[in-house]
C-alpha positions as CSV (number, residue, x, y, z in Angstrom):
1,M,20.6,-12.0,3.5
2,R,20.3,-10.1,7.2
3,S,20.9,-6.2,7.4
4,I,24.6,-5.9,8.8
5,Y,25.3,-3.8,12.7
6,K,28.9,-2.1,13.6
7,C,28.9,-2.2,17.7
8,V,29.3,0.9,18.6
9,I,31.6,-0.9,21.5
10,C,34.0,-3.5,20.1
11,G,33.7,-2.5,16.2
12,S,32.4,-5.8,15.6
13,Y,30.1,-6.4,12.0
14,T,27.7,-8.3,13.9
15,E,23.9,-9.0,11.6
16,D,22.7,-8.6,15.4
17,T,20.9,-5.1,16.7
18,V,22.0,-4.8,20.0
19,H,26.0,-6.3,21.0
20,C,27.6,-5.5,23.8
21,G,25.2,-4.6,25.6
22,V,24.2,-1.9,23.5
23,Q,22.1,-0.7,20.3
24,A,24.6,-2.0,17.2
25,R,25.0,1.5,14.6
26,L,23.1,0.6,10.7
27,L,25.7,-0.4,8.1
28,L,24.3,-1.8,5.8
29,D,20.9,-2.5,5.0
30,G,20.0,-6.5,3.5
31,K,19.3,-5.5,0.1
32,L,22.3,-3.9,-0.7
33,R,24.0,-6.4,1.5
34,S,22.8,-9.1,-1.0
35,R,23.2,-6.8,-4.2
36,L,27.3,-6.2,-2.8
37,S,28.1,-9.4,-1.9
38,H,26.6,-10.6,-5.8
39,L,28.3,-8.2,-7.6
40,M,31.7,-9.0,-5.3
41,T,31.8,-12.7,-6.5
42,Y,30.4,-11.9,-10.0
43,L,34.0,-9.9,-10.3
44,L,36.6,-11.4,-7.9
45,R,35.1,-14.9,-9.7
46,H,34.7,-14.8,-13.2
47,D,35.8,-11.2,-14.0
48,P,38.1,-8.6,-12.6
49,S,38.4,-7.0,-16.1
50,A,35.2,-5.8,-16.2
51,V,36.0,-2.8,-14.0
52,N,39.5,-2.3,-14.8
53,L,40.7,-4.5,-11.5
54,S,44.3,-5.9,-11.0
55,M,44.6,-9.3,-9.8
56,D,46.7,-11.6,-8.5
57,S,48.3,-15.3,-9.9
58,E,46.4,-16.1,-6.6
59,G,43.0,-14.5,-7.3
60,W,44.1,-11.1,-4.4
61,V,42.9,-8.0,-5.2
62,S,43.3,-4.5,-3.4
63,I,40.7,-3.2,-1.1
64,D,40.9,0.6,-2.4
65,E,41.4,-0.7,-5.5
66,L,37.8,-2.3,-5.8
67,V,35.8,0.4,-3.3
68,H,37.6,2.4,-6.5
69,A,36.2,0.4,-9.3
70,L,32.6,0.2,-7.5
71,R,32.1,3.8,-7.2
72,D,33.5,5.1,-9.9
73,K,33.6,2.4,-13.2
74,W,30.9,-0.1,-12.7
75,D,27.5,1.9,-11.1
76,P,28.5,5.8,-9.9
77,K,25.0,6.6,-8.8
78,A,24.2,3.0,-6.7
79,Y,27.8,3.4,-5.7
80,S,28.5,5.8,-4.2
81,W,27.7,5.2,-0.5
82,L,30.1,3.0,-1.0
83,T,33.2,2.5,1.6
84,K,36.0,0.2,2.2
85,E,34.3,-1.2,5.6
86,H,30.8,-2.2,3.2
87,I,33.4,-4.1,1.8
88,M,34.5,-5.8,4.7
89,A,31.7,-6.6,6.6
90,V,30.1,-8.2,4.2
91,A,33.0,-10.4,3.2
92,S,33.7,-11.2,7.3
93,L,29.8,-12.5,7.7
94,D,29.1,-13.9,4.8
95,P,27.6,-17.4,5.1
96,K,29.3,-19.7,3.0
97,G,33.0,-18.4,3.0
98,R,33.5,-16.8,0.1
99,F,35.4,-14.9,0.7
100,E,39.1,-14.0,2.6
101,I,41.2,-10.9,2.7
102,R,44.0,-10.4,4.3
103,D,46.9,-7.4,4.8
104,G,44.4,-4.5,2.8
105,M,43.6,-7.9,0.2
106,I,40.9,-9.2,-0.9
107,R,39.4,-13.1,-2.6
108,A,37.0,-15.2,-3.9
109,R,38.9,-18.2,-1.5
110,Y,37.0,-20.4,-5.3
111,G,34.9,-20.7,-7.8
112,H,36.5,-19.5,-10.4
113,N,36.3,-19.2,-14.0
114,K,38.7,-21.5,-15.3
115,S,39.3,-19.0,-17.9
116,L,40.9,-16.6,-15.2
117,D,44.7,-17.7,-14.5
118,V,44.0,-17.8,-11.1
119,N,46.2,-20.3,-8.4
120,I,44.9,-20.6,-4.8
121,R,46.9,-23.0,-2.8
122,Y,44.8,-25.7,-1.4
123,E,45.7,-27.1,1.9
124,V,44.7,-31.0,1.9
125,D,41.8,-33.2,2.7
126,S,43.1,-37.0,3.8
127,E,40.0,-37.6,6.5
128,V,36.3,-36.8,5.3
129,R,34.8,-40.1,4.2
130,T,30.7,-38.6,2.9
131,L,30.7,-35.8,0.5
132,Y,27.7,-34.0,-1.7
133,H,26.8,-32.5,-4.4
134,G,23.2,-31.0,-4.8
135,T,22.0,-31.3,-9.0
136,T,18.6,-31.8,-10.8
137,K,17.2,-34.5,-12.5
138,R,17.3,-33.4,-15.2
139,A,20.8,-33.4,-15.3
140,L,21.2,-36.8,-12.9
141,V,21.5,-39.6,-16.3
142,R,24.6,-37.3,-18.1
143,I,26.4,-37.5,-14.4
144,M,25.7,-41.4,-14.4
145,R,27.1,-41.5,-17.3
146,E,29.9,-38.8,-17.3
147,G,31.0,-38.3,-13.7
148,I,31.2,-34.9,-12.2
149,K,32.7,-32.2,-13.8
150,P,34.4,-28.7,-13.1
151,M,32.2,-27.5,-16.5
152,N,33.2,-24.0,-16.5
153,R,35.1,-23.9,-13.2
154,K,38.5,-25.1,-12.0
155,Y,37.2,-27.2,-9.5
156,V,33.6,-29.4,-8.3
157,H,32.6,-28.3,-5.4
158,L,31.2,-30.9,-3.0
159,V,29.8,-30.3,0.8
160,L,29.7,-31.7,4.1
161,D,26.8,-31.1,4.3
162,P,23.9,-32.7,3.6
163,R,21.5,-29.2,3.3
164,D,24.2,-27.7,1.9
165,A,24.0,-29.0,-1.6
166,Y,20.0,-29.3,-1.6
167,E,19.9,-25.6,-0.9
168,V,22.9,-25.1,-4.2
169,A,21.1,-27.6,-6.3
170,L,17.4,-25.4,-5.5
171,R,18.9,-22.6,-8.1
172,H,19.0,-24.7,-11.1
173,G,15.4,-26.3,-10.7
174,N,12.8,-27.8,-8.3
175,D,13.3,-31.4,-8.7
176,V,16.5,-32.2,-7.3
177,V,18.6,-34.7,-5.7
178,I,21.3,-35.2,-3.3
179,L,24.9,-37.0,-4.7
180,K,26.9,-38.3,-1.3
181,I,30.2,-38.7,-2.9
182,N,32.8,-42.0,-1.6
183,V,35.8,-39.4,-0.6
184,D,37.5,-42.9,-0.5
185,C,36.8,-43.9,-3.8
186,L,37.8,-40.4,-5.2
187,R,41.1,-41.0,-4.0
188,R,41.8,-44.2,-4.8
189,N,41.3,-42.3,-8.5
190,D,43.9,-40.6,-8.2
191,Q,41.4,-37.0,-7.3
192,Q,43.0,-34.9,-4.5
193,I,40.0,-33.1,-2.2
194,L,40.9,-29.9,-1.5
195,I,39.7,-27.5,1.3
196,A,38.2,-24.3,0.1
197,T,36.2,-23.6,3.1
198,D,35.0,-25.5,6.7
199,R,31.7,-26.9,4.6
200,I,33.0,-26.8,0.7
201,R,35.7,-29.3,-0.9
202,L,37.0,-28.8,-4.4
203,T,38.0,-31.6,-6.8
204,D,38.7,-31.9,-9.8
205,Y,36.4,-35.0,-11.0
206,V,33.7,-37.6,-9.9
207,P,34.3,-40.9,-11.9
208,P,29.9,-42.1,-11.8
209,Q,31.7,-44.9,-9.3
210,C,32.2,-42.3,-6.7
211,I,28.9,-41.6,-6.3
212,E,27.1,-44.0,-3.7
213,S,23.6,-43.2,-3.6
214,V,20.9,-40.7,-5.1
215,I,19.1,-40.0,-2.2
216,D,15.7,-37.1,-3.0
217,P,15.2,-34.6,-0.4
218,R,11.2,-35.5,-0.6
219,N,11.4,-38.6,0.1
């Protein structure tokens, strides 16, 4: 990941070395940013109990509590440098919009483990017509038979851009395919489409008949 800088003029967090016409101050190098981002994602989506975080029914935790938990409970040596500002910078510049900050609190917007007692109220998307889902060829036979299930997550994740679907699929192997989803078909099957971010949509289940086509990105 790219390093994060802070503008010495306006105070904005940026990935650019120059902001407001002057050299910005390095806040977090790319390696530390990546490590912190992955840890925040893990704790806020999957296991807040690992550091005894108090999470409410909508997934919110105190930023101050998260900083304290990482510095004093997770790894005091590795995160002795951590401040609230680092958490806010990582969250605000996350390329996938995974985090949300409000009134000194932070939460993951989507991707929560099914076992977490978290209920986020999402806006319904009634306009989108086509979405995409990336997977591997080895999973394709099962998906075409059973549909796309959320597995250990609360929702199935779908994206508006096939390039995003391709990047997600690559995490599971190189032999990937992209599934084109007919969203009107989902609605006819009583599946709501929920807006997680400007790039990501959620639904409970994708029936096999709503998979419009299978795209091989290498062809």
